C-alpha positions in Angstrom: -13.2 0.3 -10.0 -13.7 4.0 -9.9 -17.4 4.2 -9.1 -18.5 7.5 -7.6 -18.6 7.1 -3.8 -21.6 8.1 -1.7 -20.4 10.1 1.3 -23.7 10.6 2.8 -26.7 8.2 3.3 -25.3 5.2 5.2 -22.3 7.2 6.4 -24.3 10.2 7.7 -24.5 8.8 11.2 -20.9 7.7 11.5 -18.4 9.7 13.5 -16.2 12.0 11.4 -12.6 10.8 11.2 -10.8 13.9 10.1 -8.6 14.5 7.0 -6.6 11.3 6.0 -8.3 9.6 8.9 -6.5 11.7 11.5 -8.8 12.3 14.5 -7.2 15.7 15.1 -8.3 17.1 11.7 -12.0 17.0 12.0 -11.7 20.8 11.9 -9.0 23.2 10.8 -8.2 23.9 14.4 -6.7 20.4 14.5 -3.5 21.7 12.8 -2.7 23.5 16.0 -3.0 20.2 17.9 -0.8 18.3 15.3 2.0 20.8 15.5 2.0 21.0 19.3 2.2 17.2 19.5 5.1 17.4 17.0 6.9 20.1 19.1 6.6 18.0 22.3 7.8 14.8 20.6 10.7 16.6 18.9 11.9 17.9 22.3 11.8 14.4 23.7 13.8 12.9 20.8 16.4 15.7 20.9 16.9 14.9 24.6 17.2 11.2 23.8 19.7 11.8 20.9 22.0 13.9 23.1 21.7 11.7 26.2 24.7 9.7 27.4 22.3 7.0 28.3 20.9 6.5 24.8 19.3 3.1 24.4 18.7 3.1 20.6 20.8 3.6 17.5 21.3 7.2 16.7 20.0 6.9 13.1 16.7 5.3 14.4 16.2 8.4 16.7 17.0 10.8 13.9 14.6 9.0 11.5 11.8 9.2 14.1 12.6 12.9 14.5 12.4 13.3 10.8 9.2 11.3 10.6 7.5 13.3 13.4 8.2 16.6 11.5 7.5 15.3 8.0 4.1 13.8 8.9 3.0 17.3 9.9 4.9 19.3 7.3 4.0 17.1 4.3 0.3 16.8 5.1 0.1 20.6 5.9 1.9 21.5 2.6 -0.5 19.5 0.6 -3.6 20.8 2.4 -2.3 24.4 2.0 -2.2 23.9 -1.8 -5.2 21.6 -2.4 -8.0 22.3 0.2 -10.9 24.4 -1.2 -11.7 26.0 2.2 -9.6 29.0 3.1 -9.7 28.3 6.9 -8.0 24.9 6.3 -5.5 26.5 3.9 -4.6 29.2 6.5 -4.3 26.7 9.4 -2.2 24.4 7.2 0.1 27.2 6.2 0.6 28.3 9.8 1.6 24.7 10.6 4.1 24.7 7.7 5.6 27.9 9.0 5.8 26.4 12.6 7.5 23.2 11.4 9.9 25.2 9.2 10.9 27.2 12.3 11.5 24.1 14.2 13.7 22.7 11.4 15.7 26.0 11.3 16.3 25.7 15.0 17.4 22.1 14.7 19.8 23.1 11.9 21.6 25.3 14.5 21.5 22.8 17.4 25.2 22.2 17.9 24.8 19.5 20.6 22.5 17.5 18.3 24.8 17.9 15.4 27.9 16.9 17.4 26.1 13.8 18.7 25.3 12.7 15.1 28.7 13.6 13.8 30.4 11.6 16.5 28.4 8.5 15.4 29.2 9.0 11.7 32.9 9.6 12.3 33.5 7.0 15.1 30.7 4.5 14.8 27.7 4.0 17.1 27.8 2.2 20.4 25.2 -0.2 18.9 25.8 -2.5 15.9 24.9 -0.7 12.6 24.4 -1.9 9.1 25.6 -0.3 5.8 22.1 1.1 5.4 22.2 2.6 8.9 25.6 4.3 8.1 24.4 5.5 4.7 21.2 7.1 6.1 23.2 8.6 9.0 25.5 10.3 6.5 22.5 11.7 4.7 21.2 13.2 7.9 24.6 14.7 8.6 24.8 16.2 5.1 21.3 17.7 5.6 22.7 19.3 8.8 25.8 20.7 7.0 23.7 22.3 4.3 23.0 25.0 6.8 26.7 25.4 7.6 26.4 24.2 11.2 29.9 22.7 11.0 31.5 26.0 10.1 32.9 28.8 12.3 30.1 31.2 13.4 30.9 34.0 11.0 30.9 31.5 8.0 27.7 29.9 9.3 25.9 33.2 9.5 27.1 33.9 6.0 25.5 30.6 4.9 22.2 31.6 6.5 22.3 34.9 4.8 23.1 33.4 1.4 20.4 30.8 1.7 17.9 33.6 2.4 19.1 35.7 -0.5 18.9 32.7 -2.9 15.3 32.0 -1.8 14.2 35.6 -2.3 16.1 36.1 -5.6 14.6 32.8 -6.9 11.1 33.7 -6.0 11.4 37.1 -7.8 13.1 35.5 -10.8 10.3 32.9 -11.1 7.6 35.6 -11.0 9.4 37.6 -13.7 9.8 34.5 -15.9 6.0 34.2 -16.4 5.2 37.9 -16.5 3.7 39.1 -19.8 5.8 41.4 -22.0 4.0 44.8 -22.5 5.2 46.7 -25.6 4.0 50.0 -27.2 2.1 49.5 -30.4 3.9 52.5 -31.9 7.2 50.7 -32.2 5.9 47.5 -33.7 5.0 46.7 -37.4 1.3 46.9 -38.1 1.3 43.3 -39.4 2.3 42.0 -35.9 -0.4 43.7 -33.9 -3.4 41.5 -34.6 -1.7 38.4 -33.1 -1.6 39.8 -29.6 -4.0 41.0 -26.9 -4.3 44.8 -26.6 -3.8 46.7 -23.4 -4.6 50.3 -24.2 -1.7 51.7 -26.3 0.3 48.5 -25.7 0.1 44.9 -26.7 0.7 42.0 -24.3 2.8 39.0 -25.2 2.2 36.3 -22.7 3.9 33.3 -24.3 5.7 31.8 -27.3 2.6 31.0 -29.5 4.4 27.8 -30.4 1.3 26.1 -31.8 0.4 29.0 -34.1 0.2 28.0 -37.8 1.3 31.5 -38.7 5.1 31.7 -38.9 5.0 35.5 -38.4 3.1 35.1 -35.2 5.6 32.5 -34.0 8.6 34.6 -34.8 7.1 37.8 -33.3 6.1 36.1 -30.1 9.5 34.5 -29.8 11.5 37.7 -30.3 9.2 39.8 -28.1 8.6 37.4 -25.2 12.2 36.5 -25.0 13.7 40.0 -25.5 16.4 40.6 -22.8 15.2 42.0 -19.5 17.8 43.8 -17.3 15.9 43.1 -14.1 15.7 39.3 -14.9 19.3 39.3 -15.9 20.3 40.9 -12.6 18.2 38.5 -10.5 19.6 35.4 -12.3 23.2 36.6 -12.2 22.9 37.5 -8.5 21.3 34.2 -7.7 24.1 32.3 -9.4 26.7 34.4 -7.7 25.1 33.7 -4.3 24.9 29.9 -5.0 28.6 29.9 -6.0 29.6 31.6 -2.8 27.4 29.4 -0.7 29.1 26.3 -2.2 32.6 27.7 -1.7 31.9 28.7 1.9 30.7 25.1 2.6 33.9 23.7 1.1 32.7 22.7 -2.4 34.5 23.7 -5.6 31.2 24.8 -7.2 27.5 24.8 -6.6 27.2 21.9 -9.0 29.5 19.8 -6.8 27.3 20.6 -3.8 24.1 19.8 -5.6 25.3 16.5 -7.0 26.7 15.1 -3.8 25.0 11.7 -3.1 23.4 11.7 -6.6 23.5 8.8 -9.1 26.2 10.4 -11.2 27.9 11.9 -8.1 30.0 14.7 -9.8 29.6 17.5 -12.4 32.4 15.9 -14.3 30.4 12.8 -14.8 27.4 14.8 -16.0 29.6 16.7 -18.5 31.0 13.4 -19.9 27.5 12.1 -20.3 26.1 15.2 -22.0 29.1 15.3 -24.3 28.8 11.7 -25.2 25.1 11.9 -25.8 25.5 15.2 -27.8 28.0 13.6 -30.1 25.7 10.7 -30.9 22.6 13.0 -31.2 24.1 15.6 -33.6 23.6 13.7 -36.9 20.3 12.3 -35.8 19.0 15.7 -34.7 20.3 17.2 -38.0 18.1 14.7 -39.8 15.1 15.8 -37.8 15.8 19.5 -38.6 16.2 18.6 -42.3 12.6 17.2 -42.3 11.3 20.3 -40.5 13.1 22.5 -43.0 11.2 20.7 -45.8 8.0 21.2 -43.9 8.7 24.9 -43.5 9.7 25.3 -47.2 6.4 23.7 -48.3 4.4 25.9 -45.9 6.1 29.2 -46.8 6.6 28.5 -50.5 10.2 29.5 -50.2 13.4 28.3 -48.6 13.1 30.3 -45.4 15.6 28.9 -42.8 14.2 26.8 -39.9 14.4 28.7 -36.6 14.0 28.0 -32.9 10.4 29.2 -32.9 9.5 26.6 -35.6 10.4 23.3 -33.9 7.5 22.9 -31.5 5.0 23.7 -34.2 6.4 21.4 -36.8 7.0 18.6 -34.2 3.3 18.7 -33.2 2.2 19.2 -36.8 4.0 16.0 -38.0 2.7 14.1 -35.0 -0.9 15.1 -35.9 -0.3 14.1 -39.5 1.2 10.8 -38.5 -1.7 10.0 -36.1 -4.2 10.8 -38.9 -6.5 11.9 -36.2 -6.7 14.5 -33.5 -6.0 13.6 -29.9 -9.7 13.9 -29.1 -10.4 11.0 -31.5 -8.3 8.7 -29.3 -10.0 9.8 -26.1 -13.2 7.6 -26.3 -10.8 4.7 -25.9 -9.3 6.1 -22.8 -12.0 6.6 -20.3 -10.6 7.2 -16.8 -12.2 3.9 -15.5 -10.6 1.9 -18.4 -7.2 3.5 -17.7 -7.4 2.7 -14.0 -8.4 -0.9 -14.9 -5.4 -1.0 -17.2 -3.1 0.1 -14.4 -4.7 -2.4 -12.0 -4.2 -5.2 -14.5 -0.5 -4.2 -15.1 0.2 -4.0 -11.3 -1.5 -7.4 -10.8 0.6 -9.0 -13.5 3.9 -7.4 -12.5 3.7 -7.5 -8.7 0.6 -9.4 -7.6 -0.9 -6.1 -6.5 -4.6 -4.9 -6.7 -5.7 -1.3 -6.6 -9.0 -1.5 -4.6 -11.4 1.4 -4.4 -12.1 2.0 -0.7 -15.0 3.9 0.7 -14.0 6.8 2.9 -15.5 7.9 6.1 -17.0 11.3 6.6 -14.3 14.1 6.8 -11.5 11.9 5.5 -11.2 13.7 2.2 -10.9 17.4 1.3 -13.4 17.3 -1.6 -16.3 15.2 -2.6 -14.7 13.7 -5.8 -11.6 12.2 -4.2 -11.0 8.4 -4.5 -9.1 6.3 -2.1 -7.3 3.2 -3.4 -6.0 0.5 -1.1 -2.9 -1.1 -2.5 -3.1 -4.8 -1.6 -0.7 -7.6 -2.3 -2.0 -11.1 -2.9 0.0 -12.5 0.0 1.5 -9.6 1.9 -1.8 -7.7 2.5 -2.2 -4.0 2.6 0.8 -2.0 1.4 -0.6 1.5 1.7 -3.2 4.0 0.4 -3.3 6.3 -2.7 -5.7 9.2 -2.6 -6.7 10.2 -6.1 -7.4 13.9 -6.5 -8.0 13.6 -10.3 -10.5 16.3 -11.2 -10.1 20.0 -11.9 -11.7 22.6 -9.5 -11.4 26.3 -8.9 -8.3 27.2 -6.9 -6.6 23.8 -7.4 -3.0 23.9 -8.6 -2.9 23.3 -12.3 -0.3 20.6 -12.3 0.0 16.8 -12.3 2.0 15.7 -9.3 2.6 13.2 -6.5 2.6 14.1 -2.8 3.9 12.0 0.1 1.6 12.4 3.1 3.2 9.7 5.2 6.4 7.7 4.4 6.8 4.0 5.0 9.1 2.8 7.8 9.7 0.1 10.4 8.1 1.1 13.7 9.7 0.5 17.1 7.4 -2.5 17.7 8.5 -4.1 14.4 5.3 -3.3 12.5 5.4 -1.3 9.3 4.1 2.3 9.0 2.3 2.0 5.6 2.8 4.9 3.2 0.0 7.4 2.3 0.3 9.4 -0.9 -1.8 11.6 -3.1 -1.8 11.6 -6.9 -3.1 14.9 -8.3 -4.2 15.4 -11.9 -6.5 18.0 -13.5 -9.0 16.0 -15.6 -12.4 17.3 -16.6 -15.3 16.3 -14.4 -17.4 13.4 -15.8 -20.6 14.6 -17.5 -24.1 13.1 -17.5 -23.5 12.0 -21.0 -20.4 9.9 -20.3 -17.2 9.3 -18.2 -14.1 11.5 -18.1 -12.0 10.8 -21.2 -8.3 11.2 -21.4 -6.1 12.3 -24.3 -3.0 10.2 -25.0 -0.8 12.7 -23.2 -3.1 12.6 -20.2 -2.7 8.8 -20.2 1.1 9.3 -20.1 0.8 11.7 -17.2 -1.5 9.3 -15.3 1.0 6.4 -15.7 3.9 8.7 -14.8 2.4 9.9 -11.5 1.2 6.4 -10.6 4.8 5.3 -11.1 5.8 7.7 -8.3 2.9 6.4 -6.2 3.9 2.8 -6.7 7.6 3.6 -5.8 6.2 4.9 -2.5 4.1 1.8 -2.0 6.7 -0.8 -2.9 9.7 0.7 -1.1 9.8 -1.3 2.2 12.6 0.7 3.8 13.5 0.6 7.5 13.7 4.5 7.5 11.1 6.9 6.2 13.9 9.4 5.4 14.8 7.2 2.4 11.4 5.7 1.5 10.1 5.7 -2.1 10.8 8.9 -3.9 13.0 10.2 -1.1 16.1 9.5 -3.0 18.5 11.4 -5.2 16.8 13.6 -7.8 18.4 11.8 -10.7 16.9 8.5 -9.6 13.5 9.6 -8.2 12.1 10.0 -11.7 13.2 6.5 -12.9 10.1 4.5 -11.8 7.7 7.2 -13.2 9.5 7.5 -16.5 9.6 3.7 -16.8 5.8 3.7 -16.4 5.6 5.9 -19.5 7.3 3.0 -21.5 4.5 0.8 -20.4 1.9 3.4 -21.4 3.6 3.5 -24.9 3.6 -0.2 -25.5 0.9 -1.5 -27.8 0.5 -4.8 -25.8 -0.2 -2.8 -22.6 -2.6 -0.3 -24.3 -4.4 -3.2 -26.0 -5.3 -4.6 -22.6 -7.5 -1.6 -21.7 -8.0 0.8 -24.6 -11.6 0.2 -25.4 -14.4 2.5 -26.6 -16.4 3.7 -23.6 -19.7 3.2 -25.4 -19.2 0.0 -27.5 -16.3 -1.6 -25.6 -14.7 -2.2 -29.0 -10.9 -2.3 -28.7 -8.9 0.5 -30.4 -8.2 -0.5 -34.0 -4.7 -1.9 -34.5 -3.8 0.8 -37.0 -4.7 3.6 -34.6 -2.8 1.8 -31.8 0.3 1.5 -33.9 0.2 5.1 -35.1 -0.3 6.4 -31.6 2.7 4.5 -30.2 5.1 5.4 -33.0 4.0 9.0 -33.1 5.5 9.6 -29.7 9.0 8.9 -31.1 8.8 11.4 -34.0 11.7 13.9 -33.8 12.9 12.2 -30.6 16.5 13.1 -31.5 15.9 16.9 -31.8 13.7 16.9 -28.7 16.4 15.1 -26.7 19.1 17.4 -28.1 17.2 20.4 -26.7 17.2 18.7 -23.2 20.9 18.2 -23.5 21.3 21.9 -24.3 19.2 22.9 -21.3 21.1 20.5 -19.0 24.5 21.7 -20.2 23.5 25.3 -19.7 22.4 24.6 -16.2 25.7 22.9 -15.5 27.7 25.8 -16.9 25.8 28.4 -14.9 26.5 26.4 -11.7 30.0 25.3 -12.5 33.4 26.7 -13.0 32.9 29.8 -15.1 33.7 33.4 -14.5 30.3 35.1 -14.0 32.0 38.5 -14.4 33.5 37.8 -17.8 30.2 37.4 -19.6 26.5 37.9 -18.8 24.1 34.9 -18.8 23.0 35.5 -22.4 26.6 35.4 -23.7 27.0 32.1 -21.8 23.8 30.8 -23.4 25.0 31.7 -26.9 28.3 29.9 -26.3 26.7 26.8 -24.9 24.0 26.7 -27.7 26.7 26.7 -30.4 28.1 23.5 -28.9 25.0 21.6 -27.9 22.1 22.6 -30.2 21.6 22.2 -33.9 19.8 25.6 -34.4 21.6 29.0 -34.0 21.0 31.4 -31.2 18.5 34.2 -32.1 20.1 37.6 -31.7 18.5 39.9 -29.0 16.7 37.1 -27.2 17.4 35.7 -23.7 15.5 32.5 -23.4 17.2 31.6 -20.1 15.5 34.6 -18.4 12.1 32.7 -18.9 13.5 29.4 -17.7 12.1 29.0 -14.2 13.6 25.5 -13.8 16.9 27.2 -13.1 15.5 28.0 -9.6 14.1 24.6 -8.6 16.5 22.4 -10.5 19.7 24.4 -9.9 22.5 22.1 -11.3 20.1 19.2 -11.4 18.2 19.7 -14.7 20.3 16.9 -16.2 18.3 14.5 -13.9 15.6 14.1 -16.6 18.0 12.7 -19.1 19.8 10.4 -16.5 16.4 9.1 -15.3 15.3 8.6 -18.9 18.5 6.7 -19.7 18.2 4.4 -16.7 14.5 3.8 -17.3 15.2 3.0 -21.0 18.0 0.6 -19.9 15.7 -1.1 -17.4 12.9 -1.4 -20.0 15.2 -2.9 -22.6 16.7 -5.3 -20.1 13.7 -6.5 -18.3 10.4 -5.6 -19.9 10.7 -5.1 -23.6 10.2 -8.8 -24.3 7.2 -9.1 -22.1 5.7 -6.0 -20.3 3.5 -8.3 -18.2 6.2 -10.6 -16.9 5.7 -11.4 -13.2 9.3 -12.8 -13.0 10.8 -9.6 -14.3 8.4 -7.4 -12.2 9.5 -9.2 -9.0 13.1 -8.7 -9.9 12.5 -5.0 -10.4 10.5 -4.7 -7.2 13.0 -6.6 -5.0 16.1 -5.4 -6.7 15.2 -1.7 -7.3 12.0 -0.3 -5.9 12.2 -1.9 -2.5 15.3 0.1 -1.4 14.0 3.6 -2.0 17.0 5.8 -1.2 18.3 3.3 1.4 21.3 2.4 -0.9 23.3 5.0 -2.8 21.5 5.2 -6.2 24.6 4.6 -8.3 25.3 1.4 -6.4 21.7 0.4 -6.6 21.3 0.8 -10.3 24.7 -0.8 -11.1 23.8 -3.8 -9.0 20.4 -4.1 -10.6 21.5 -3.8 -14.2 24.7 -5.7 -13.7 26.8 -3.0 -15.4 28.6 0.1 -14.3 26.9 3.4 -14.6 29.1 5.1 -17.2 28.5 7.9 -19.7 28.9 5.4 -22.5 26.4 2.9 -21.1 23.8 5.6 -20.3 24.2 7.1 -23.8 23.9 3.7 -25.4 20.5 3.0 -23.9 19.1 6.2 -25.2 20.6 6.0 -28.7 19.6 2.3 -29.0 16.0 3.3 -28.3 16.1 6.2 -30.8 17.6 4.1 -33.6 15.1 1.2 -33.0 12.1 3.6 -33.6 13.8 5.5 -36.4 13.9 2.2 -38.4 10.1 2.1 -38.0 9.7 5.7 -39.0 11.7 5.7 -42.2 8.6 6.4 -44.2 8.1 9.8 -42.5 10.1 11.5 -45.3 7.4 10.3 -47.7 5.2 13.1 -46.5 7.5 15.6 -48.3 8.0 13.9 -51.7 
């Protein structure tokens, strides 16, 4: 399916189409044309929305307005990040700035806001559905995020605070990854060889979590995470600004503001979930730590206490021992072509969908090694396109992610605007000696990102504002995390894991070890996520930021939620950049995992290829995107209320099932 496409030869005489098939983008100057068209159309839609002679539902006009801006902004943002040519990157960045400016002006457009608010409060002059009303409320909340509903002085304060939060966050993130430079004179001589030298200083650029040397791990942990006054000031000030922003906008805390319209809806619900999960995890995580303690004692030849810097090392060490092979020894069974064929087979079985490699026209892609997949249903036809930007190249962001270029929606003439997305990975280029080979973790990432892409393809929503992954943060990850369950199922892996040279299937013993290894120390790893989530909630919740600094808060939360003690004179939170992007929403990973686990156990654990269950999942979950409040959507689909107890039960049930299979792990230390 993934044969390398020939862009020249027979296509050389064809007319260039432009990036993503857009005729305006045959050159970088086309971004100017795109944004100008968007400006003119935006003006027309504003006039229509505020007219007394409006002939369409307000929510339809707003969604068209959103679609007009998103189609330029989303495409431009992707090209700004991914295009190898600087002139395209610059033109795309300029388009992003222009669209951002338009959005800022719209956020202060009182007449437009009042027109929408009147419809939300009093109903539209046209008949509206529950979905119409839900999406209209989402648009109104987006408006209110900028404080347009407030008195002018308060609104200006909101604008000021948002700008402060943005700048503080950017500076904090830069500081979070900055290496620590320390004079050699103040460090023990035994520590110096572990780190790079910079004149009379040494540079510590990370935690050295994979180092087999316990002194190196401890030294890196203590030095890299040593408290930093500047980072502390930036974090404290950002949290203070967020708290004030929330209270000015009428919320008790920033967490209440961030969780509005989420699956769990309130910080109180998050707290109950985290407390419930923590209670169940504590004895299970303690067992994990006891095994790690045995490992450390064997390694050190003495009963040296297990510490925070040890857990990543011993977790990966035990997984390697359990696999009885390195990750690279599994790779020959995971060629990129085989993995894509596996995905195609799975999609075909579950949904009647085929992923068909489609030849692109000249100028349609931004680099020569991009693939375009047409997503085709056996009876419904073309559902959309996925552009696969899979291979590493200079200047490309080093992250695996999914980008929406165009959202799906119903058009005014009744046709459907098919979605266009990009899946970005950073795989090595294929060599003359063979295809690109993936490690098991790369296979997980591929399935995860394709889960996002298929959510975009299968959400057949009326409005693009709520298509696919445009839903609450704590639900957006559910389809992608669920795909990881398929990638960890021996029955699914057996369908495509074949040696790229001999086509021999992966031996059953290797397959079983691979699948069970992913669950080693699952309790302690999950407990760490509970701790991170709880800390994020406390920082953005009801606590006196003047009574203690962020490190004192960390120490207090760690005592309750994590099984290993706080390390004196460290400030781990000052390196935790997720506090910026996930403010009060870091819990979303655990909620998404709980819901995905619940769906897996209910629908797919018995048969991961079931078309009957796949259709139920598609029609009852994926099809709605964010068009139904996610809590209602999940409750309806699973037939049970979303409660802390039910969410906890799905995760603990999964852990206990695999712990039964892993009882022999302790044999390693006898």
